[in-house]
C-alpha positions as CSV (number, residue, x, y, z in Angstrom):
1,M,-52.3,4.4,35.9
2,S,-48.8,4.0,34.7
3,R,-46.2,1.8,36.8
4,R,-43.0,3.1,38.3
5,I,-39.9,2.0,36.9
6,H,-37.7,0.8,39.6
7,L,-33.9,1.1,39.5
8,A,-31.1,-1.0,40.9
9,T,-29.2,0.5,44.1
10,H,-25.8,1.1,42.2
11,L,-26.0,4.5,43.2
12,S,-27.8,6.7,45.7
13,V,-30.3,9.3,44.5
14,G,-27.5,12.1,45.5
15,G,-24.9,10.1,43.4
16,L,-27.3,10.0,40.4
17,E,-27.8,13.7,40.7
18,R,-24.0,14.3,40.9
19,R,-23.3,12.0,37.9
20,Y,-26.0,14.1,36.0
21,R,-24.6,17.5,36.9
22,A,-21.0,16.5,36.0
23,A,-21.7,14.9,32.6
24,H,-20.4,16.6,29.7
25,E,-21.5,14.3,26.7
26,P,-25.0,15.5,26.0
27,H,-26.8,12.1,25.8
28,E,-25.2,11.0,28.7
29,R,-26.3,14.1,30.6
30,T,-29.6,13.2,29.6
31,W,-29.5,9.6,30.5
32,W,-28.3,10.4,34.0
33,Q,-31.1,12.9,34.3
34,I,-33.7,10.5,33.7
35,L,-32.0,8.0,35.9
36,W,-31.8,10.7,38.8
37,L,-35.6,11.6,38.0
38,L,-36.6,8.0,38.3
39,A,-34.8,7.6,41.4
40,R,-36.7,10.5,43.0
41,G,-39.9,8.8,42.2
42,Q,-41.4,10.3,38.8
43,T,-43.1,8.1,36.4
44,A,-41.8,7.4,33.0
45,T,-44.7,9.4,31.4
46,A,-43.8,12.6,33.3
47,I,-40.3,12.2,32.6
48,A,-41.1,11.8,28.9
49,E,-43.1,15.1,29.0
50,S,-40.1,17.1,30.5
51,T,-37.1,15.2,28.3
52,G,-38.8,14.6,25.1
53,Y,-37.7,10.8,25.4
54,T,-40.4,8.1,24.7
55,R,-41.5,6.0,27.7
56,Y,-40.1,2.8,25.7
57,W,-36.8,4.7,25.6
58,I,-36.8,5.7,29.4
59,G,-37.4,1.8,30.0
60,Q,-34.4,0.9,27.8
61,I,-32.4,3.3,29.6
62,A,-33.3,2.1,33.0
63,K,-32.9,-1.4,31.7
64,R,-29.4,-0.9,30.8
65,Y,-28.7,0.8,33.9
66,N,-29.9,-2.1,35.9
67,A,-27.9,-4.7,34.1
68,E,-24.8,-2.8,33.5
69,G,-24.7,-0.2,36.5
70,P,-22.9,3.2,36.0
71,E,-20.4,1.7,33.3
72,G,-23.3,1.1,31.0
73,M,-24.3,4.8,30.7
74,V,-21.5,5.6,28.5
75,N,-22.3,7.0,24.9
76,K,-21.1,4.1,22.6
77,Q,-22.0,5.7,19.4
78,R,-18.3,6.8,19.0
79,T,-16.5,4.3,20.9
80,T,-17.4,1.5,18.7
81,S,-15.2,1.6,15.9
82,W,-13.1,-1.2,15.0
83,R,-10.4,-1.6,12.7
84,P,-8.6,-4.9,11.9
85,P,-5.0,-5.1,12.9
86,R,-2.4,-4.4,10.1
87,M,-1.4,-7.4,7.9
88,L,2.1,-6.7,8.2
89,T,4.1,-6.3,11.2
90,G,6.8,-3.2,11.5
91,E,9.6,-5.8,10.8
92,Q,7.7,-7.2,7.7
93,Q,6.7,-3.5,6.4
94,E,10.6,-2.8,6.8
95,E,11.2,-5.9,4.8
96,L,8.7,-4.9,2.2
97,R,10.0,-1.5,1.9
98,Q,13.7,-2.9,1.2
99,A,12.4,-5.4,-1.4
100,L,10.4,-2.5,-3.0
101,A,13.8,-0.5,-3.4
102,G,15.3,-3.6,-5.4
103,P,14.4,-5.0,-8.6
104,A,10.8,-6.4,-9.3
105,P,10.1,-10.0,-9.3
106,E,10.0,-12.2,-12.4
107,G,11.8,-9.5,-14.4
108,A,9.0,-7.1,-14.1
109,K,9.9,-3.3,-15.1
110,Q,8.3,-2.2,-11.7
111,W,6.5,-3.4,-8.7
112,T,2.6,-3.7,-9.0
113,C,-0.2,-4.3,-6.6
114,R,-0.4,-7.7,-7.6
115,A,3.4,-8.4,-7.1
116,V,3.1,-6.8,-3.5
117,A,0.3,-9.0,-2.9
118,D,2.1,-12.0,-3.7
119,W,5.0,-11.2,-1.5
120,M,2.7,-10.4,1.4
121,A,1.0,-14.0,0.7
122,A,4.6,-15.7,0.7
123,K,5.5,-13.9,4.0
124,L,2.1,-14.7,5.7
125,G,1.4,-17.9,4.5
126,R,-2.1,-17.2,3.4
127,P,-3.8,-15.6,0.3
128,V,-3.7,-11.7,0.3
129,P,-6.1,-9.8,-2.0
130,V,-4.6,-7.4,-4.5
131,Q,-6.2,-4.5,-2.7
132,R,-3.9,-5.0,0.3
133,G,-1.0,-4.9,-2.2
134,W,-2.3,-1.5,-3.2
135,D,-2.7,-0.3,0.1
136,Y,0.8,-1.1,1.1
137,L,2.3,0.4,-2.0
138,Q,0.3,3.7,-1.0
139,R,1.3,3.5,2.7
140,L,5.0,3.2,1.7
141,K,5.1,5.9,-0.7
142,Q,5.9,3.6,-3.7
143,S,4.7,5.6,-7.0
144,Q,3.6,3.5,-9.9
145,Q,4.0,6.3,-12.4
146,A,5.9,5.8,-15.5
147,P,6.6,8.3,-18.3
148,R,4.1,8.3,-21.1
149,P,5.3,6.0,-23.9
150,R,6.6,7.4,-27.1
151,H,5.2,6.3,-30.7
152,A,7.5,4.4,-32.2
153,L,7.3,6.2,-35.5
154,A,6.8,9.6,-34.5
155,D,8.9,12.1,-36.4
156,A,10.2,14.7,-34.0
157,E,10.6,17.6,-36.8
158,Q,6.9,17.0,-37.8
159,Q,5.7,17.2,-34.1
160,A,7.7,20.5,-33.8
161,D,6.0,22.1,-36.9
162,F,2.5,21.1,-35.8
163,K,3.5,22.7,-32.5
164,K,4.4,25.8,-34.1
165,S,1.5,26.2,-36.4
166,S,-1.2,25.6,-33.7
167,A,-3.5,28.4,-32.6
168,R,-2.1,28.2,-29.0
169,S,1.5,28.7,-30.2
170,S,0.5,31.9,-32.3
171,G,-0.6,33.5,-29.2
172,R,-4.2,33.7,-30.5
173,W,-5.7,31.5,-27.7
174,P,-8.0,31.6,-26.3
175,P,-9.8,33.3,-29.3
176,P,-11.0,36.7,-28.5
177,F,-14.7,37.2,-27.8
178,P,-17.0,40.1,-29.7
179,R,-17.5,42.9,-27.7
180,R,-21.0,42.8,-26.3
181,R,-23.2,45.9,-27.2
182,S,-25.9,47.3,-25.3
183,R,-29.5,46.9,-26.7
184,C,-31.0,49.7,-24.8
185,G,-29.2,52.6,-26.0
186,P,-25.9,54.4,-25.5
187,P,-23.2,53.0,-22.9
188,M,-23.5,54.4,-19.1
189,S,-20.6,56.7,-19.3
190,T,-22.4,58.6,-22.1
191,A,-25.7,58.6,-20.8
192,L,-24.7,60.4,-17.4
193,A,-22.4,63.0,-19.4
């Protein structure tokens, strides 16, 4: 014979039923239904047959309700995300924006993620990974794009001649494909006529 699960008296049977009927989140609604059925005197086996939950899980729901009360019957699946705070405050981020508008440190041509990470480390007084420098370059919309380098010995006239004589410039690009011929007799238009 199965034992009955006893619930703490946080809410009355009517209060559990009202929570069950008012719940909008599907998991929470089922949990409130299970608690309501337990409070009405049903066994975990009977509840497992009607709800699809196992007896073990029904016991865990009751255990959480007894320990935490109604506040524990919240689906924490989507409420537990945690993000670390930003490394730079708003003022420090504005200082970085102004620094990025100026010349790069140590005579470099442009700011790099390493240079930004070093700047942040100096401001924060602790080491900063290079990835965080990249993150702040992206956050502040600072592009590291540079024009493609030109070959030092390139002859502009030879390049222009090459471009003119290439297949793309002659209008033959892409190359024409041969027409497909039918293997089964005359084309459809003549067969119907």
